[in-house]
C-alpha positions in Angstrom: -83.4 -119.0 105.6 -81.9 -120.3 108.9 -81.9 -118.4 112.2 -78.2 -117.9 111.8 -78.8 -116.0 108.5 -81.1 -113.6 110.3 -78.6 -113.1 113.1 -75.9 -112.1 110.7 -78.0 -109.3 109.1 -77.5 -105.7 109.9 -80.1 -103.8 111.8 -81.4 -102.2 108.7 -81.5 -105.5 106.8 -83.5 -107.4 109.5 -85.9 -104.5 110.0 -86.6 -104.5 106.3 -87.1 -108.3 106.3 -89.5 -108.0 109.3 -91.5 -105.4 107.4 -92.1 -107.8 104.5 -95.7 -109.2 104.5 -94.4 -112.3 102.8 -91.5 -113.1 105.2 -91.7 -116.9 105.8 -91.4 -117.0 109.6 -93.9 -118.7 111.8 -96.0 -116.7 114.3 -94.6 -118.7 117.1 -91.0 -117.9 116.1 -91.2 -114.2 115.4 -90.5 -113.0 119.0 -87.6 -115.5 119.4 -86.1 -114.3 116.2 -86.0 -110.7 117.4 -84.8 -111.6 120.8 -81.9 -113.8 119.4 -80.9 -111.0 117.0 -80.6 -108.5 119.8 -78.6 -110.9 121.9 -76.2 -111.6 119.0 -75.9 -107.9 118.2 -75.4 -106.0 121.5 -74.3 -102.8 119.6 -76.2 -100.6 117.2 -79.5 -102.4 118.1 -81.6 -99.4 119.4 -84.3 -99.7 116.8 -84.6 -103.5 117.3 -84.9 -103.0 121.0 -87.6 -100.5 120.5 -89.3 -102.8 118.0 -89.4 -105.6 120.6 -90.8 -103.2 123.3 -93.4 -101.6 121.1 -94.3 -103.4 117.8 -94.6 -106.9 119.4 -97.5 -105.5 121.4 -99.6 -104.8 118.4 -102.6 -107.0 117.9 -103.5 -108.6 114.6 -105.0 -111.8 113.2 -101.5 -113.5 113.3 -101.0 -112.8 117.0 -103.1 -115.8 118.1 -100.0 -118.1 118.4 -97.5 -115.5 119.6 -96.5 -111.8 119.5 -95.9 -110.5 116.0 -94.9 -107.1 114.6 -97.4 -107.4 111.7 -99.7 -109.9 109.9 -98.1 -111.8 107.1 -99.2 -113.8 104.1 -98.6 -117.6 104.7 -96.6 -119.6 102.2 -99.3 -122.3 102.1 -103.0 -122.7 103.1 -105.7 -125.3 103.1 -109.0 -124.9 101.3 -112.1 -126.8 102.5 -114.3 -127.2 99.5 -117.9 -128.3 99.0 -119.5 -131.2 101.0 -122.8 -131.7 102.7 -124.0 -129.5 105.5 -127.2 -129.4 107.7 -129.3 -128.1 104.9 -127.9 -130.2 102.0 -125.1 -129.7 99.5 -122.8 -126.8 100.5 -121.1 -124.3 98.1 -119.2 -122.6 100.9 -115.4 -122.6 100.6 -113.3 -122.0 103.7 -109.6 -121.3 104.0 -107.4 -122.2 106.9 -104.6 -119.7 107.6 -101.9 -121.5 109.6 -100.3 -118.2 110.6 -103.5 -116.7 112.0 -104.6 -120.1 113.2 -108.1 -119.4 111.9 -110.6 -120.1 109.1 -111.9 -117.4 106.7 -114.7 -117.6 104.1 -114.0 -116.2 100.6 -116.7 -116.1 97.9 -116.8 -119.3 95.8 -119.3 -121.8 94.4 -118.8 -125.6 94.0 -121.2 -128.0 92.2 -121.0 -131.8 91.9 -123.1 -135.0 91.5 -122.7 -138.8 91.5 -124.9 -141.5 93.0 -124.0 -145.0 91.5 -121.1 -147.1 92.8 -118.6 -147.8 90.1 -115.4 -149.8 89.4 -114.4 -147.5 86.5 -111.9 -144.7 86.6 -110.7 -141.8 84.6 -107.4 -139.8 84.6 -106.8 -136.2 83.4 -103.8 -135.4 81.2 -103.2 -131.8 82.1 -100.9 -131.2 79.1 -103.6 -132.3 76.7 -106.6 -131.2 78.9 -108.3 -134.5 78.2 -109.8 -137.3 80.4 -108.8 -140.9 79.7 -110.6 -144.0 80.8 -108.7 -146.4 83.1 -109.1 -150.2 83.3 -111.8 -151.5 85.5 -110.9 -152.2 89.2 -111.4 -155.7 90.6 -114.1 -154.4 92.9 -116.8 -151.7 92.8 -116.1 -149.1 95.4 -117.8 -146.0 96.8 -116.5 -143.8 99.6 -113.0 -145.2 99.1 -109.7 -143.4 99.8 -107.8 -142.4 96.7 -104.1 -141.4 96.5 -101.0 -141.7 94.3 -98.6 -144.2 95.9 -95.2 -144.9 94.4 -96.4 -143.2 91.2 -99.5 -145.3 90.9 -103.2 -144.4 91.4 -104.3 -146.3 94.5 -107.7 -146.9 96.0 -108.2 -148.0 99.6 -111.2 -149.6 101.3 -114.7 -148.5 100.2 -118.2 -150.1 99.9 -119.4 -152.2 96.9 -123.1 -152.0 97.9 -122.9 -155.2 100.0 -119.4 -155.5 101.6 -117.0 -153.0 103.1 -113.4 -153.6 102.1 -110.1 -153.4 103.8 -107.8 -154.0 100.8 -106.1 -151.7 98.3 -105.7 -151.7 94.5 -102.9 -150.0 92.6 -103.0 -149.3 88.9 -100.0 -150.7 87.0 -99.7 -148.5 83.9 -97.4 -151.0 82.0 -99.9 -154.0 82.3 -102.9 -151.7 82.3 -104.4 -153.6 85.2 -105.1 -153.1 88.9 -102.9 -155.0 91.4 -104.2 -155.9 94.8 -102.0 -155.1 97.8 -100.1 -157.9 99.6 -101.7 -157.1 103.0 -104.9 -155.6 104.2 -105.9 -152.9 106.8 -106.6 -153.9 110.3 -110.2 -152.7 109.9 -112.6 -152.6 107.0 -113.3 -148.9 106.1 -115.7 -147.0 104.0 -116.1 -143.3 104.1 -112.3 -143.4 104.7 -109.8 -140.7 104.0 -106.2 -141.2 103.0 -103.2 -139.1 102.1 -99.8 -139.9 100.7 -97.1 -139.1 103.2 -94.1 -139.6 100.9 -93.8 -141.4 97.6 -93.9 -144.9 99.3 -96.2 -144.4 102.3 -99.9 -143.6 102.8 -101.8 -142.7 106.0 -105.4 -143.9 106.3 -107.7 -142.3 108.8 -111.2 -143.0 110.3 -114.2 -144.2 108.3 -117.1 -146.6 109.0 -116.8 -150.3 109.6 -120.4 -151.2 109.1 -121.2 -150.9 112.9 -119.6 -147.6 114.0 -117.5 -144.7 112.9 -113.8 -145.0 113.6 -111.1 -142.8 114.9 -108.2 -145.3 114.3 -105.4 -144.5 112.0 -103.1 -146.7 110.0 -99.8 -146.3 108.1 -99.0 -148.4 105.0 -95.4 -148.8 103.9 -95.4 -149.8 100.2 -91.7 -150.8 100.3 -92.5 -153.7 102.7 -96.2 -154.1 102.0 -97.2 -153.8 105.6 -99.7 -151.8 107.7 -98.8 -150.2 111.1 -101.1 -148.5 113.7 -100.8 -144.8 114.5 -102.4 -142.9 117.4 -106.2 -142.4 117.2 -107.9 -139.2 116.3 -109.6 -137.1 119.0 -113.1 -138.0 117.7 -114.7 -140.7 115.5 -115.5 -139.6 112.0 -116.2 -140.7 108.4 -116.5 -138.9 105.1 -114.2 -136.0 106.0 -111.5 -133.9 104.3 -107.8 -134.7 104.7 -104.6 -133.0 103.5 -100.9 -132.9 104.2 -99.3 -129.5 105.0 -95.9 -128.8 106.5 -95.4 -132.3 107.8 -98.8 -132.6 109.5 -102.0 -134.3 108.5 -105.0 -132.0 108.6 -108.5 -133.5 109.2 -111.8 -131.4 108.9 -115.5 -132.1 109.1 -117.2 -135.5 108.5 -119.9 -137.4 110.3 -119.1 -138.5 113.9 -121.8 -141.2 114.2 -124.6 -138.9 115.4 -124.1 -135.6 113.5 -122.2 -133.8 110.8 -119.3 -132.0 112.5 -117.3 -128.8 111.9 -114.4 -129.9 114.1 -110.8 -129.9 112.8 -107.7 -131.6 114.1 -104.1 -132.1 113.0 -101.6 -135.0 113.4 -98.1 -133.8 113.9 -95.8 -136.6 112.7 -92.8 -135.2 114.5 -94.6 -134.9 117.9 -96.5 -138.2 117.1 -99.8 -136.8 118.4 -103.1 -135.2 117.4 -104.1 -131.7 118.4 -107.4 -129.9 118.1 -107.6 -126.8 115.8 -110.2 -124.1 115.4 -113.5 -125.4 113.9 -114.9 -124.4 110.5 -117.8 -122.0 110.4 -120.4 -124.7 109.5 -120.6 -128.5 109.8 -119.7 -130.4 106.6 -119.2 -134.0 105.5 -118.0 -135.4 102.1 -115.8 -132.3 101.7 -112.4 -132.0 100.2 -109.3 -130.3 101.5 -106.7 -128.9 99.1 -103.3 -127.4 99.9 -102.2 -124.4 98.0 -98.6 -123.2 98.3 -96.5 -120.4 96.9 -99.3 -118.9 94.9 -100.4 -115.3 94.4 -104.0 -116.3 95.1 -103.3 -116.9 98.8 -103.3 -113.2 99.6 -106.9 -112.8 98.3 -108.2 -116.1 99.7 -107.3 -115.2 103.3 -108.8 -111.8 102.9 -105.4 -110.3 103.8 -105.5 -106.6 104.8 -102.4 -104.6 104.0 -100.8 -102.9 107.0 -98.5 -99.8 107.2 -95.2 -100.4 109.0 -93.2 -97.5 110.5 -90.1 -99.3 111.9 -87.9 -99.5 108.8 
């Protein structure tokens, strides 16, 4: 819904919308929405004027980014799952709430294993609930990035036990073989993280080049087969979680070269810069970030507390 749609609402309609815990409006935009509606509706706006004067002063978890009349359930969240912490493998799951700009810890348990570098792969058919073996890759790889690019499973970088790689391989389903990309990254990277930005582009971040941890970022355009540099992260890190949400790349945890970290940052593609976010509750490396959107589970995962509203 656009700002113009809100401005055309009656006072009763917009008050009802603002009372909805699932209203999809950002914490930063809520006060401006109310102010603009009052300016566009100079008559019959007494309740909205009172709402701005009183309800926007209420404090809640969502008010970290700006004044709000109530806490709301975000449309999408990011889960940080598993990984290694100071004492070993971690089963703690944390949830980033972008409205409240904070992490919460619901109850969950994650278990995993795996110690030998492989060049094999498997793919899950969700309709049949069955795993299928894939053809062998050209190289053995551990700690590689893995994405779906142009409809093809794609692996990036990694370590074969002797060499760190800077190339990519893409699975061609028709020929049942892996194809090597036409160009290579500017740096070899293992412990690297990658995320598909659109169907034909992938962003590769950080990793380890055999000498030091990296904070450099690269962008691969599959349509032309070329790599391009992007701004560096705030800190060096390898073996961290990565996910795309609302046009931004989220990075969490990892190893910074001296210690496992709990720091979090986000790359805003529109602003073309990195920004620091609140840290997780514990340091983690080798974790995974997962975006969940438009799902009933979000309310429980963020430990949402219902609020009574009295301004309708």
